[in-house]
N, C-alpha and C positions, 0 to 999 in steps of 0.2 A: 915786657910783661903784656899777654894778650887780655884785651877786654872781655869781661864775661858776658855770655849771651844775654840777650834781654830775656827778661822773666815771662814776658808775654809769650815769647817764641815757646818757651819750655811749657807754658799752660796748654798752647795750642796742641802741641804733640801729644799731652795726655788726655786731651779732649777727642783726638783722633784716635788715639787706642781705644779708647773707651767706646766710641761709636762703633768700631769695628768689633770689639766684644759683644756688645749688645746684638748686633746684625747677626753675629754667630750664633747666639742664642736663639734668637727668633728664628732663624734659619732651620733650627733644628725643632721647634714646635710644630704642633699640629699632628694630624693622623699620621702615624708611622708607616712607612711603606715596607720595610723590613722588621719583622718579629721574630724573637727569640724567646726562649724559656727563661726569661728574667724579669725583675721588676724595673718597669719604666717610669721614672718619675719626671722626665725631660719634655714629653709631648704635650702635656698640659699643665705645666709646673704650678700655675696658680690653684688649680683644681683639685688634683690628685695622682694617684698612680696606677699604672696599668700592669696587668700580669697576662702574658700570654702563655699558655701551658704547652706542654710537648706536643699533643695533638688536640684536635677539636672534634666534638662530636657533631654526627650530621643535624643539620638544622637546630644546632643548640645555640639559642640566643646568648649574648653577652650579659653579665650581671653587672649592674651599677650597684654599688654598696655603700651607703650613705652611713657613715660612722657616727658612733655616739661621741661622746665628751672624751678628750685627751685627757688620759689616767696618769698616764707616765711623764717623767721629766724631759723626754727625748724631744727634741724639736722636729718641725716639718722640715724635708719630707720623711726623716727617720721615723718618726710616730706613726706616720703611715705605713712605711715598709714593715712595721712590727706586726701589723695587723696579718700579714701573709705568713708569719712564721708561730711557733708555739710559745715565743717569749711572753706574750700576755693572755695567751688562750684562745686567738681567735682562729688560726691556723687556715686561712684564706687559700693559701698556694695548696693545701691539700685538697680542699673543695675543687678549686680549679683543675687540678690534675685528675682527680677523680670522676668528675663532671664533664671532663673535655670541654672547659667553658672560659672565656676569656672574662676576667674580672677587673674592674676598675674600682678602686676605693678611694672617697673622697678625704681630702684633708682635715675638713672640719664638718661638723653635723648641720651648720646653717649656711653651707657653699650654696651658691648661685651656680648652676649648671648650664653651661652655654649648648646651644643647639649644636654646635658643632661636635661636641663630646658624644650626644647622643648619636649623630650621624656617622661618627668615626667607629663607635662600638657596633653598631648595625653593620658598617660595610666591612668590619674585620671579621664578623661572623658569618657575612653574606646572608643576613636574615632581617626580615622588615620588623621583626619585635625585640623587645628588650625585657629581661627581668631586672626587678629593682628590689632591693633588701634594705630596709631602715631600721638600725639598732638603736636602742635607748634613745637619747636625744636627738638622734637623727630624724625624729618627727620632725623637726623643725626644717629640716631639708625636704621632706615630703610635702609640707606645706606650701613653703617658699616655692618649689619647683613644680607644683601640681599642673600649671599651665604647659610647661615644656613636655610634660610626661603624659599629657592627655591623650588617649587612645593609641598609644605605642607601646603598652605593656603587656607581656603574656602573664607572667607571675610576680605578685605583689607580696613580698614577704615582710610582716610587721612583727619584730622581733623585740617583745618586751618595750614597745616605744610609746605607750599610751598615756604620756603625759601632759598631753593638750588633746582630750577626748573628743570634745565638738569640731574643733579646727580640723583634726585629722579626719575624722569621720565626712566631713564637708571635701577634704582633699582626695580621699579614697573614692567616693562618689564621682567627683569629677574626673579623675584619672581612668577611671573604668577599665581595670585590667581585666583580662579574661579569666584570671584565677585570682584568688586571695586568700591567704593563709597566714599563720605567724604561732607565735608563743608567748606566754605570759608568766610573771612570777608573782607570788602572792602579794607583795605589795604594791601591783598594779591591778588588783582585782576589783575594787571599787571604780577604778578608772576606767576598766575594760567595759564593766557594766553600763557607764554611761556612753562610752564609744558605741558599743553595739546598739544601744537605743536609739541612737542619733545617726545611725548607718542605714541607708536605703538598700545596700547591694548586701548578699552574704559574703561573710568572711569566716572560714575555718580555724579558729584559735583555740589552740589547746595549751595544757598545762606545762611548764618547762621542767624538763627531767633532770637537767645538770647546771640549774642556775642561770643568771643573768649573762654572764659570757659564755661559760663552757656549754652552753645549748646551740649557740650558733652554729658551729661548723655541723655538728651532727644533724642538726635541724635542715640545713642547706643541701647536705648530702642526701638526705632521705627525700627530700621533696623536690629536687631537680627533675623538672618535668611533669610534675603531678598537676591535675586538673582539679583543686579543690575551691569550691566557692565561685564568687564572680557573679553570679546570676542574681537577677531582682529578688528579693526575699518573697517569699510566699507568705501571705497572711490568713 
């Protein structure tokens, strides 16, 4: 009867296998070299998912979409993938395809966005600018990432995210986007007024026509490439 292998050798084999699997995952992470019309959640797995449409519109910056609270029971990354289809009403894939624009959607509203993600999105679109949309509780992402977004945003879209009005006004003024616009629903009317009172820059905010979620895709489709707001307020 053969003597059993020492337990320590078996554990060592498991450790080596785990190390190789981690290395394989890490080697795939980072800015993708090859893009296709699919949802990529592996390039920046801790931050969000990237969608590269079938074509890119000339000089169209990528769109960084900072999501609101996760409402579904789906776990990450599936909950982020759901933002791109019609299952929850966001339809970001339609926005990407219609606008010819790369979209990166975050996993969480309060996510920290590494500068590598910003650099990657600019590299993929071959522009020095970035469009940023913040929906609902995504206001926390705007406030948290104001430094990394400063002076590099073309269009800043505020999508019914006025839950921290004074804090967001400070962040928006610091980011200094070339253009600022957004929409609100009735439950945010009072907070919107506080935001506008605290804001030094102009930001064109209109009443939502299709609700808190239903207005997201139509707004982004309509405003892509627009030049509303962004200059200093006239008094």
